[in-house]
C-alpha positions in Angstrom: 3.3 -16.9 37.3 2.0 -15.6 40.6 -0.7 -12.9 40.2 -2.3 -10.6 42.8 -5.0 -8.5 41.1 -6.6 -5.7 43.2 -10.0 -4.2 42.4 -12.5 -2.0 44.0 -10.8 1.4 44.0 -12.4 4.6 42.8 -13.5 8.1 43.7 -15.4 8.5 46.9 -16.6 11.5 49.0 -15.1 12.1 52.5 -17.0 9.9 55.0 -17.8 7.3 52.3 -16.8 3.7 52.1 -15.0 1.4 49.7 -14.1 -2.3 49.7 -11.0 -3.4 48.1 -10.4 -7.0 46.9 -7.2 -8.8 46.0 -7.5 -12.0 44.2 -4.4 -14.3 44.3 -3.5 -17.0 41.9 -0.7 -19.7 41.7 0.2 -19.5 45.4 -0.9 -21.6 48.3 -3.0 -18.7 49.6 -3.9 -19.9 53.0 -0.1 -20.2 53.9 0.5 -16.5 53.1 0.4 -13.4 55.3 -1.5 -10.8 53.3 -1.2 -7.1 53.5 -2.5 -3.9 52.1 0.0 -1.0 51.6 -0.6 2.4 50.2 1.5 5.1 48.5 0.4 8.7 48.1 2.1 11.1 45.6 5.5 12.1 46.8 5.4 9.8 49.8 6.8 6.5 50.8 4.8 3.3 50.5 3.3 2.5 54.0 1.7 -0.5 55.6 -2.1 -0.1 56.1 -3.1 -3.5 57.4 -2.0 -7.1 57.5 -3.6 -10.4 58.2 -1.5 -13.5 59.0 -2.3 -17.0 57.8 -3.9 -17.7 61.2 -6.2 -14.7 60.9 -4.3 -12.3 63.2 -4.6 -8.6 62.1 -2.7 -5.5 62.6 -3.4 -1.9 61.4 -1.6 1.4 60.9 -2.7 3.8 63.7 -4.1 6.0 61.0 -6.7 3.6 59.9 -7.6 1.8 63.2 -11.3 1.7 63.9 -12.1 2.7 60.2 -10.5 0.0 58.1 -11.0 -3.8 58.3 -8.8 -6.5 56.7 -10.2 -10.0 56.1 -9.5 -13.0 54.0 -11.4 -15.8 52.3 -9.1 -18.7 51.8 -11.7 -20.6 49.7 -11.7 -17.7 47.3 -7.9 -16.9 47.5 -9.0 -13.4 48.2 -8.2 -10.7 50.8 -10.3 -7.7 51.4 -10.0 -4.2 52.9 -13.2 -2.6 54.0 -12.5 1.1 54.3 -15.1 3.2 56.2 -15.2 6.9 57.2 -12.7 7.8 54.4 -10.7 10.9 54.6 -8.9 13.0 51.9 -5.6 11.8 53.5 -6.5 8.2 52.5 -6.0 9.1 48.9 -3.4 6.9 47.5 -2.6 3.8 45.4 -3.3 0.7 47.3 -1.3 -2.4 46.9 -1.9 -6.0 47.9 1.1 -7.9 49.2 1.6 -11.7 49.9 4.5 -12.8 52.1 5.7 -16.4 53.0 9.2 -16.5 54.5 11.4 -15.2 51.6 8.7 -15.2 49.1 7.2 -11.8 48.5 4.7 -10.7 45.9 2.9 -7.4 45.0 -0.1 -6.5 43.0 -0.3 -3.7 40.4 -2.2 -1.4 42.7 -5.6 0.3 42.7 -6.3 4.0 43.0 -8.4 5.3 45.8 -9.3 9.0 45.7 -11.2 10.7 48.5 -12.5 14.0 47.4 -15.7 16.1 47.4 
């Protein structure tokens, strides 16, 4: 069974940083586009960042210049480095893997930005 396991969430003060990790198993990781999504209470899930199998990246406007997505194919892991965090970044962050019609989600990790 495919597994995507997120880690690295937590409570951080505004202006702080966190690095999320998502470890994948039972997929040919290097072939998949990997993404991070987030869902805040009462809001729809939204795309945060995506990295293709070739390493191309794309970001939501709200996180550009603050967040960086990267991948380590040798470790089957995708990362999200989050800097200059704001209270509005508070959400559950989900890892996503896509290859053609194959689509997998992690269980999510909570990020709370508060003083």
